[in-house]
OpenMM code with the backbone's topology and positions (N, CA, C; nanometers):
from openmm import Vec3, app, unit

residues = "UNK UNK UNK UNK UNK UNK UNK UNK UNK UNK UNK UNK UNK UNK UNK UNK UNK UNK UNK UNK UNK UNK UNK UNK UNK UNK UNK UNK UNK UNK UNK UNK UNK UNK UNK UNK UNK UNK UNK UNK UNK UNK UNK UNK UNK UNK UNK UNK UNK UNK UNK UNK UNK UNK UNK UNK UNK UNK UNK UNK UNK UNK UNK UNK UNK UNK UNK UNK UNK UNK UNK UNK UNK UNK UNK UNK UNK UNK UNK UNK UNK UNK UNK UNK UNK UNK UNK UNK UNK UNK UNK UNK UNK UNK UNK UNK UNK UNK UNK UNK UNK UNK UNK UNK UNK UNK UNK UNK UNK UNK UNK UNK UNK UNK UNK UNK UNK UNK UNK UNK UNK UNK UNK UNK UNK UNK UNK UNK UNK UNK UNK UNK UNK UNK UNK UNK UNK".split()
positions = [
    Vec3(-3.2424, -0.1056, -2.0555),
    Vec3(-3.1750, -0.2346, -2.0417),
    Vec3(-3.0795, -0.2203, -1.9124),
    Vec3(-3.0711, -0.3522, -1.8646),
    Vec3(-2.9713, -0.3559, -1.7649),
    Vec3(-2.8990, -0.4932, -1.7829),
    Vec3(-2.7710, -0.4658, -1.7625),
    Vec3(-2.6390, -0.5413, -1.7724),
    Vec3(-2.5891, -0.6133, -1.6358),
    Vec3(-2.6237, -0.7660, -1.6344),
    Vec3(-2.5941, -0.8556, -1.4999),
    Vec3(-2.4841, -0.9196, -1.5194),
    Vec3(-2.4069, -0.9431, -1.4192),
    Vec3(-2.3000, -1.0210, -1.4044),
    Vec3(-2.3255, -1.1689, -1.3550),
    Vec3(-2.2817, -1.2550, -1.4366),
    Vec3(-2.3365, -1.3879, -1.3994),
    Vec3(-2.2006, -1.4910, -1.3783),
    Vec3(-2.1940, -1.5282, -1.2854),
    Vec3(-2.0469, -1.6260, -1.2733),
    Vec3(-2.1065, -1.7618, -1.2540),
    Vec3(-2.0225, -1.8600, -1.2843),
    Vec3(-2.0297, -1.9974, -1.2963),
    Vec3(-1.9394, -2.0689, -1.1899),
    Vec3(-1.9818, -2.1461, -1.0783),
    Vec3(-1.8661, -2.1954, -0.9892),
    Vec3(-1.8914, -2.3563, -1.0225),
    Vec3(-1.8181, -2.4372, -0.9718),
    Vec3(-1.8043, -2.5895, -0.9842),
    Vec3(-1.8192, -2.6298, -0.8276),
    Vec3(-1.9608, -2.6107, -0.7735),
    Vec3(-1.9649, -2.6324, -0.6324),
    Vec3(-1.9662, -2.5591, -0.5435),
    Vec3(-1.9304, -2.4494, -0.5470),
    Vec3(-1.8962, -2.3560, -0.4445),
    Vec3(-1.9991, -2.2155, -0.4531),
    Vec3(-2.0869, -2.2315, -0.5521),
    Vec3(-2.1493, -2.1119, -0.6004),
    Vec3(-2.2407, -2.0699, -0.4363),
    Vec3(-2.2943, -2.1593, -0.3696),
    Vec3(-2.3872, -2.1059, -0.2557),
    Vec3(-2.2831, -2.0367, -0.1501),
    Vec3(-2.1703, -2.1168, -0.1251),
    Vec3(-2.0514, -2.0442, -0.0412),
    Vec3(-2.0170, -1.9123, -0.0925),
    Vec3(-1.9926, -1.9156, -0.2061),
    Vec3(-1.9261, -1.7904, -0.2750),
    Vec3(-2.0048, -1.6792, -0.2530),
    Vec3(-2.1564, -1.6957, -0.2816),
    Vec3(-2.2557, -1.5730, -0.3101),
    Vec3(-2.2798, -1.5358, -0.1532),
    Vec3(-2.2956, -1.6344, -0.0658),
    Vec3(-2.3374, -1.6101, 0.0572),
    Vec3(-2.2114, -1.5247, 0.1269),
    Vec3(-2.0620, -1.5353, 0.1058),
    Vec3(-1.9555, -1.4721, 0.1513),
    Vec3(-1.9790, -1.3093, 0.0789),
    Vec3(-2.0094, -1.3004, -0.0682),
    Vec3(-2.0193, -1.1684, -0.1352),
    Vec3(-2.1528, -1.1030, -0.0590),
    Vec3(-2.2274, -1.1497, -0.0061),
    Vec3(-2.3258, -1.1133, 0.0588),
    Vec3(-2.3001, -1.0437, 0.2327),
    Vec3(-2.2040, -1.1358, 0.2750),
    Vec3(-2.1776, -1.0811, 0.3860),
    Vec3(-2.0552, -0.9562, 0.3932),
    Vec3(-2.0074, -0.9532, 0.2670),
    Vec3(-1.9060, -0.8407, 0.2648),
    Vec3(-1.9659, -0.7136, 0.1900),
    Vec3(-2.0764, -0.7528, 0.1017),
    Vec3(-2.1305, -0.6200, 0.0194),
    Vec3(-2.2756, -0.5936, 0.0624),
    Vec3(-2.3424, -0.6754, 0.1609),
    Vec3(-2.4763, -0.6640, 0.1673),
    Vec3(-2.5826, -0.7124, 0.0756),
    Vec3(-2.6825, -0.6809, 0.0906),
    Vec3(-2.7747, -0.6881, -0.0239),
    Vec3(-2.8700, -0.8043, 0.0112),
    Vec3(-2.9436, -0.8522, -0.0909),
    Vec3(-3.0513, -0.9477, -0.0538),
    Vec3(-3.0055, -1.0675, -0.1278),
    Vec3(-3.0085, -1.1717, -0.1032),
    Vec3(-2.9476, -1.2973, -0.1502),
    Vec3(-3.0728, -1.4205, -0.1886),
    Vec3(-3.0886, -1.4647, -0.2930),
    Vec3(-3.1810, -1.5853, -0.2931),
    Vec3(-3.1176, -1.6785, -0.3641),
    Vec3(-3.1211, -1.8271, -0.3302),
    Vec3(-3.0655, -1.9333, -0.3944),
    Vec3(-3.1606, -2.0323, -0.4094),
    Vec3(-3.1375, -2.0804, -0.5320),
    Vec3(-3.2412, -2.2050, -0.5665),
    Vec3(-3.1537, -2.3125, -0.6227),
    Vec3(-3.1674, -2.4292, -0.5345),
    Vec3(-3.0701, -2.5491, -0.6094),
    Vec3(-3.1547, -2.6537, -0.7110),
    Vec3(-3.0596, -2.7042, -0.7727),
    Vec3(-3.1051, -2.7845, -0.8734),
    Vec3(-3.2253, -2.8867, -0.8317),
    Vec3(-3.2211, -2.9298, -0.7319),
    Vec3(-3.3045, -3.0422, -0.6360),
    Vec3(-3.4414, -2.9876, -0.6267),
    Vec3(-3.4405, -2.8201, -0.6123),
    Vec3(-3.5666, -2.7376, -0.5658),
    Vec3(-3.6355, -2.6890, -0.6944),
    Vec3(-3.5735, -2.7380, -0.8018),
    Vec3(-3.6599, -2.6965, -0.9221),
    Vec3(-3.7925, -2.7773, -0.9361),
    Vec3(-3.8973, -2.7371, -0.9933),
    Vec3(-4.0103, -2.7814, -1.0079),
    Vec3(-4.0081, -2.9043, -1.1120),
    Vec3(-3.9202, -2.9183, -1.2206),
    Vec3(-3.8910, -3.0275, -1.2973),
    Vec3(-3.7378, -3.0677, -1.3088),
    Vec3(-3.7005, -3.1426, -1.1769),
    Vec3(-3.5424, -3.1388, -1.1916),
    Vec3(-3.5120, -3.2986, -1.2207),
    Vec3(-3.5910, -3.3408, -1.3274),
    Vec3(-3.5689, -3.4703, -1.4154),
    Vec3(-3.4494, -3.4858, -1.4916),
    Vec3(-3.3982, -3.3959, -1.5294),
    Vec3(-3.2609, -3.3726, -1.6037),
    Vec3(-3.1513, -3.3482, -1.5349),
    Vec3(-3.1696, -3.3311, -1.4040),
    Vec3(-3.0508, -3.3020, -1.3167),
    Vec3(-2.9960, -3.4316, -1.2584),
    Vec3(-2.8250, -3.4446, -1.3077),
    Vec3(-2.7664, -3.5736, -1.2722),
    Vec3(-2.7612, -3.5916, -1.1461),
    Vec3(-2.7585, -3.7516, -1.1013),
    Vec3(-2.7543, -3.7739, -0.9739),
    Vec3(-2.6370, -3.6961, -0.8930),
    Vec3(-2.6664, -3.6574, -0.7760),
    Vec3(-2.5525, -3.5991, -0.6982),
    Vec3(-2.5484, -3.4637, -0.7356),
    Vec3(-2.6083, -3.4028, -0.8025),
    Vec3(-2.6228, -3.2521, -0.8355),
    Vec3(-2.7430, -3.1770, -0.7786),
    Vec3(-2.8103, -3.2340, -0.7142),
    Vec3(-2.9233, -3.1787, -0.6462),
    Vec3(-2.8890, -3.0565, -0.5552),
    Vec3(-2.7859, -3.0767, -0.4824),
    Vec3(-2.7454, -2.9607, -0.3881),
    Vec3(-2.6678, -2.8390, -0.4573),
    Vec3(-2.6138, -2.8542, -0.5810),
    Vec3(-2.5736, -2.7373, -0.6202),
    Vec3(-2.6711, -2.6233, -0.6500),
    Vec3(-2.6422, -2.5366, -0.7135),
    Vec3(-2.6956, -2.4009, -0.7424),
    Vec3(-2.7483, -2.4003, -0.8780),
    Vec3(-2.8482, -2.4011, -0.8973),
    Vec3(-2.9199, -2.3692, -1.0196),
    Vec3(-2.9073, -2.2198, -1.0463),
    Vec3(-2.9545, -2.1330, -0.9388),
    Vec3(-2.9511, -1.9780, -0.9683),
    Vec3(-2.9457, -1.9229, -0.8410),
    Vec3(-2.8306, -1.8348, -0.8185),
    Vec3(-2.8437, -1.7448, -0.7004),
    Vec3(-2.8417, -1.6124, -0.7739),
    Vec3(-2.8987, -1.5203, -0.6836),
    Vec3(-2.9184, -1.3751, -0.6973),
    Vec3(-2.8952, -1.2874, -0.6065),
    Vec3(-2.7797, -1.1979, -0.5947),
    Vec3(-2.7271, -1.1231, -0.4944),
    Vec3(-2.7827, -0.9626, -0.5501),
    Vec3(-2.8998, -0.9182, -0.4982),
    Vec3(-2.9378, -0.7938, -0.5332),
    Vec3(-2.8807, -0.6778, -0.4527),
    Vec3(-2.7927, -0.5985, -0.4858),
    Vec3(-2.7353, -0.4588, -0.4277),
    Vec3(-2.8035, -0.3434, -0.4795),
    Vec3(-2.7884, -0.2256, -0.4264),
    Vec3(-2.8375, -0.1054, -0.4465),
    Vec3(-2.8491, -0.0716, -0.6203),
    Vec3(-2.7435, -0.1091, -0.7005),
    Vec3(-2.7589, -0.0921, -0.8457),
    Vec3(-2.6991, -0.1927, -0.9097),
    Vec3(-2.7083, -0.2935, -0.8730),
    Vec3(-2.6410, -0.4218, -0.9350),
    Vec3(-2.6768, -0.5669, -0.8756),
    Vec3(-2.6926, -0.6340, -1.0002),
    Vec3(-2.7437, -0.7771, -0.9571),
    Vec3(-2.6271, -0.8677, -1.0063),
    Vec3(-2.5756, -0.9393, -0.9039),
    Vec3(-2.4804, -1.0375, -0.9289),
    Vec3(-2.5511, -1.1621, -0.8874),
    Vec3(-2.5351, -1.2606, -1.0086),
    Vec3(-2.6024, -1.3878, -1.0130),
    Vec3(-2.5055, -1.5166, -1.0330),
    Vec3(-2.5310, -1.6188, -1.0109),
    Vec3(-2.4403, -1.7236, -1.0313),
    Vec3(-2.5164, -1.8598, -1.0284),
    Vec3(-2.4282, -1.9463, -1.0619),
    Vec3(-2.4961, -2.1119, -1.0606),
    Vec3(-2.3647, -2.1778, -1.0389),
    Vec3(-2.4015, -2.3182, -1.0263),
    Vec3(-2.2839, -2.4353, -1.0338),
    Vec3(-2.2915, -2.5074, -1.1415),
    Vec3(-2.1682, -2.5585, -1.1975),
    Vec3(-2.2083, -2.6667, -1.3100),
    Vec3(-2.2485, -2.7862, -1.2277),
    Vec3(-2.3102, -2.8943, -1.3428),
    Vec3(-2.3636, -2.9980, -1.2644),
    Vec3(-2.2560, -3.1169, -1.2035),
    Vec3(-2.1363, -3.0619, -1.1996),
    Vec3(-2.0632, -3.1506, -1.1426),
    Vec3(-1.9878, -3.2412, -1.2592),
    Vec3(-1.9725, -3.3586, -1.2416),
    Vec3(-1.8974, -3.4731, -1.3490),
    Vec3(-1.9780, -3.4854, -1.4761),
    Vec3(-2.1181, -3.4675, -1.4508),
    Vec3(-2.2064, -3.4735, -1.5678),
    Vec3(-2.2480, -3.3606, -1.6100),
    Vec3(-2.1671, -3.2540, -1.6471),
    Vec3(-2.2251, -3.1280, -1.6677),
    Vec3(-2.2315, -3.1234, -1.8224),
    Vec3(-2.3014, -3.2131, -1.8927),
    Vec3(-2.3320, -3.1982, -2.0340),
    Vec3(-2.2258, -3.1621, -2.1185),
    Vec3(-2.1276, -3.2404, -2.0912),
    Vec3(-2.0048, -3.2208, -2.1580),
    Vec3(-1.9239, -3.0640, -2.1510),
    Vec3(-1.9682, -3.0172, -2.0523),
    Vec3(-1.9134, -2.8766, -2.0252),
    Vec3(-1.8145, -2.9109, -1.9034),
    Vec3(-1.6811, -2.8572, -1.9227),
    Vec3(-1.5866, -2.8818, -1.8205),
    Vec3(-1.5624, -2.7367, -1.7721),
    Vec3(-1.5632, -2.7472, -1.6419),
    Vec3(-1.5289, -2.5975, -1.5512),
    Vec3(-1.3917, -2.5997, -1.5747),
    Vec3(-1.3495, -2.4425, -1.6344),
    Vec3(-1.2138, -2.3918, -1.6787),
    Vec3(-1.1489, -2.3008, -1.5673),
    Vec3(-1.2685, -2.2672, -1.4856),
    Vec3(-1.2108, -2.1440, -1.3833),
    Vec3(-1.2703, -2.0030, -1.4168),
    Vec3(-1.2221, -1.9055, -1.3389),
    Vec3(-1.2637, -1.7674, -1.3855),
    Vec3(-1.1383, -1.7090, -1.4474),
    Vec3(-1.1873, -1.6354, -1.5641),
    Vec3(-1.0529, -1.5798, -1.6381),
    Vec3(-1.0999, -1.4897, -1.7447),
    Vec3(-1.0371, -1.3898, -1.8050),
    Vec3(-1.0796, -1.2874, -1.9012),
    Vec3(-1.1794, -1.1895, -1.8480),
    Vec3(-1.1845, -1.1684, -1.7152),
    Vec3(-1.2636, -1.0521, -1.6606),
    Vec3(-1.2126, -1.0046, -1.5349),
    Vec3(-1.2435, -0.9288, -1.4585),
    Vec3(-1.2489, -0.8618, -1.3314),
    Vec3(-1.3741, -0.8053, -1.2800),
    Vec3(-1.4191, -0.8430, -1.1708),
    Vec3(-1.5369, -0.7757, -1.0950),
    Vec3(-1.4838, -0.6553, -1.0505),
    Vec3(-1.5392, -0.5243, -1.0777),
    Vec3(-1.4586, -0.4131, -1.0181),
    Vec3(-1.5825, -0.3432, -0.9106),
    Vec3(-1.5354, -0.3249, -0.7936),
    Vec3(-1.5971, -0.2296, -0.7148),
    Vec3(-1.5429, -0.1011, -0.7122),
    Vec3(-1.6457, 0.0055, -0.7459),
    Vec3(-1.5888, 0.1657, -0.7455),
    Vec3(-1.6599, 0.2171, -0.6237),
    Vec3(-1.5819, 0.2764, -0.5507),
    Vec3(-1.6188, 0.3539, -0.4279),
    Vec3(-1.5819, 0.4957, -0.4147),
    Vec3(-1.6095, 0.6036, -0.3385),
    Vec3(-1.5336, 0.7082, -0.3084),
    Vec3(-1.4758, 0.7053, -0.1514),
    Vec3(-1.4814, 0.6337, -0.0901),
    Vec3(-1.4168, 0.6199, 0.0392),
    Vec3(-1.3141, 0.5386, 0.0500),
    Vec3(-1.2008, 0.5755, 0.0865),
    Vec3(-1.0760, 0.4958, 0.0660),
    Vec3(-1.0895, 0.3913, 0.2049),
    Vec3(-1.1423, 0.4241, 0.3323),
    Vec3(-1.1521, 0.3129, 0.4040),
    Vec3(-1.2529, 0.1922, 0.3958),
    Vec3(-1.3397, 0.2730, 0.3178),
    Vec3(-1.4493, 0.1496, 0.3008),
    Vec3(-1.4100, 0.0756, 0.1913),
    Vec3(-1.3201, 0.1219, 0.0979),
    Vec3(-1.2576, 0.0534, -0.0051),
    Vec3(-1.1462, -0.0536, 0.0559),
    Vec3(-1.0830, -0.0265, 0.1477),
    Vec3(-0.9844, -0.1178, 0.2293),
    Vec3(-1.0581, -0.2106, 0.3030),
    Vec3(-1.1579, -0.1744, 0.3545),
    Vec3(-1.2358, -0.2807, 0.4167),
    Vec3(-1.2841, -0.4088, 0.3192),
    Vec3(-1.3427, -0.3602, 0.2078),
    Vec3(-1.4014, -0.4564, 0.1138),
    Vec3(-1.2994, -0.5309, 0.0619),
    Vec3(-1.1593, -0.4596, 0.0226),
    Vec3(-1.0754, -0.5135, -0.0346),
    Vec3(-1.0141, -0.6190, 0.0558),
    Vec3(-0.9815, -0.5882, 0.1916),
    Vec3(-0.9237, -0.6880, 0.2872),
    Vec3(-1.0341, -0.7938, 0.2869),
    Vec3(-1.1364, -0.7815, 0.3152),
    Vec3(-1.2333, -0.8845, 0.3392),
    Vec3(-1.2527, -0.9626, 0.1980),
    Vec3(-1.2706, -0.8991, 0.0955),
    Vec3(-1.2796, -1.0164, -0.0221),
    Vec3(-1.1478, -1.1022, -0.0777),
    Vec3(-1.0481, -1.0344, -0.0346),
    Vec3(-0.9378, -1.0862, -0.0730),
    Vec3(-0.8767, -1.2009, 0.0412),
    Vec3(-0.9275, -1.2061, 0.1534),
    Vec3(-0.9024, -1.2791, 0.2393),
    Vec3(-0.8883, -1.4341, 0.2344),
    Vec3(-0.7857, -1.5026, 0.2019),
    Vec3(-0.7884, -1.6319, 0.1638),
    Vec3(-0.7496, -1.6674, 0.0103),
    Vec3(-0.7389, -1.5439, -0.0640),
    Vec3(-0.7245, -1.5663, -0.2034),
    Vec3(-0.5624, -1.4890, -0.2114),
    Vec3(-0.5802, -1.4545, -0.3445),
    Vec3(-0.4246, -1.4038, -0.4041),
    Vec3(-0.4157, -1.2371, -0.4074),
    Vec3(-0.3727, -1.1669, -0.3626),
    Vec3(-0.3340, -1.0328, -0.4104),
    Vec3(-0.2413, -0.9988, -0.5086),
    Vec3(-0.2933, -0.9619, -0.6202),
    Vec3(-0.2029, -0.9487, -0.7316),
    Vec3(-0.1645, -0.7924, -0.7197),
    Vec3(-0.2112, -0.6795, -0.6839),
    Vec3(-0.1793, -0.5629, -0.6762),
    Vec3(-0.2361, -0.5021, -0.5413),
    Vec3(-0.1309, -0.4770, -0.4477),
    Vec3(-0.1957, -0.4599, -0.3000),
    Vec3(-0.2867, -0.2996, -0.3129),
    Vec3(-0.3466, -0.2819, -0.2152),
    Vec3(-0.4398, -0.1891, -0.2174),
    Vec3(-0.3790, -0.0574, -0.1952),
    Vec3(-0.3371, 0.0378, -0.2806),
    Vec3(-0.2602, 0.1712, -0.2443),
    Vec3(-0.2864, 0.2698, -0.3502),
    Vec3(-0.2648, 0.4078, -0.3100),
    Vec3(-0.2816, 0.4972, -0.3727),
    Vec3(-0.2241, 0.4804, -0.5254),
    Vec3(-0.2590, 0.5491, -0.6238),
    Vec3(-0.2136, 0.5398, -0.7424),
    Vec3(-0.2253, 0.6671, -0.8202),
    Vec3(-0.1830, 0.6699, -0.9404),
    Vec3(-0.1829, 0.8200, -1.0179),
    Vec3(-0.3465, 0.8281, -1.0715),
    Vec3(-0.4260, 0.7115, -1.0943),
    Vec3(-0.5514, 0.7345, -1.1241),
    Vec3(-0.6404, 0.7374, -1.0258),
    Vec3(-0.6145, 0.6883, -0.8939),
    Vec3(-0.7150, 0.6878, -0.8148),
    Vec3(-0.6623, 0.7138, -0.6630),
    Vec3(-0.7449, 0.7462, -0.5706),
    Vec3(-0.7055, 0.7506, -0.4297),
    Vec3(-0.6483, 0.6267, -0.3660),
    Vec3(-0.7191, 0.4910, -0.4266),
    Vec3(-0.6653, 0.3732, -0.3766),
    Vec3(-0.7103, 0.2657, -0.5013),
    Vec3(-0.6428, 0.1828, -0.5221),
    Vec3(-0.6757, 0.0604, -0.6042),
    Vec3(-0.5929, -0.0706, -0.5800),
    Vec3(-0.6487, -0.1798, -0.5812),
    Vec3(-0.6012, -0.2946, -0.5970),
    Vec3(-0.6793, -0.4283, -0.6524),
    Vec3(-0.6132, -0.5110, -0.6751),
    Vec3(-0.6724, -0.6489, -0.7489),
    Vec3(-0.6347, -0.7744, -0.6780),
    Vec3(-0.7116, -0.8654, -0.6869),
    Vec3(-0.6984, -0.9845, -0.6160),
    Vec3(-0.7709, -1.0841, -0.6857),
    Vec3(-0.7389, -1.2016, -0.6577),
    Vec3(-0.8411, -1.3156, -0.7176),
    Vec3(-0.8819, -1.3691, -0.5774),
    Vec3(-1.0038, -1.3649, -0.5282),
    Vec3(-1.0706, -1.4075, -0.4264),
    Vec3(-1.0524, -1.5719, -0.3794),
    Vec3(-1.0781, -1.6279, -0.2667),
    Vec3(-1.0725, -1.7876, -0.2542),
    Vec3(-1.1421, -1.8650, -0.3275),
    Vec3(-1.2352, -1.8408, -0.4090),
    Vec3(-1.3126, -1.9168, -0.5127),
    Vec3(-1.2424, -1.8793, -0.6615),
    Vec3(-1.1564, -1.7954, -0.6606),
    Vec3(-1.0763, -1.7928, -0.7966),
    Vec3(-1.1438, -1.6821, -0.8725),
    Vec3(-1.2554, -1.5818, -0.8301),
    Vec3(-1.2625, -1.4866, -0.9015),
    Vec3(-1.1892, -1.3611, -0.8997),
    Vec3(-1.1660, -1.2946, -1.0055),
    Vec3(-1.0683, -1.1597, -1.0142),
    Vec3(-1.1544, -1.0504, -0.9826),
    Vec3(-1.1058, -0.9488, -0.8756),
    Vec3(-1.1765, -0.8404, -0.8535),
    Vec3(-1.0813, -0.7173, -0.8787),
    Vec3(-1.1283, -0.6357, -0.8782),
    Vec3(-1.0420, -0.4843, -0.8683),
    Vec3(-1.1535, -0.3661, -0.7607),
    Vec3(-1.0774, -0.3285, -0.6789),
    Vec3(-1.1426, -0.2313, -0.5880),
    Vec3(-1.0762, -0.0979, -0.6157),
    Vec3(-1.1842, 0.0027, -0.6545),
    Vec3(-1.1240, 0.1441, -0.7155),
    Vec3(-1.1616, 0.2346, -0.6446),
    Vec3(-1.0930, 0.3191, -0.6055),
    Vec3(-1.1619, 0.4565, -0.4994),
    Vec3(-1.1219, 0.5730, -0.5863),
    Vec3(-1.2437, 0.6498, -0.6440),
    Vec3(-1.1973, 0.7624, -0.7271),
    Vec3(-1.1713, 0.8807, -0.6458),
] * unit.nanometer
topology = app.Topology()
chain = topology.addChain("A")
for resn in residues:
    res = topology.addResidue(resn, chain)
    for name in ("N", "CA", "C"):
        topology.addAtom(name, app.Element.getBySymbol(name[0]), res)
């Protein structure tokens, strides 16, 4: 069994996933609603939104999509809450670099610093509203 992370955005999935790839590396594929073989159910104006994006890293797959905009079949995008993505590392400097890059333009909630449980730890919401933790054991 494999457990993957799947994020939903409201029109910024491609930008977010491209940003995550630039910081974390990995292979990224993006399929837009307008590129689907049968896009007859895609609302007008939603063709450029992401139907599925997949960032494959060494031991993780991060997936994402966009809502279909104003015609989101009754679903209203309410932001990202109730979870954190956690990056676990064993190198303080690499942790700092990832923390600084991902948190740029976002909101730092707990600055990256040593704690009693980790060599370094910090939390933030990135510029797309996604909550993250960076932890160095």
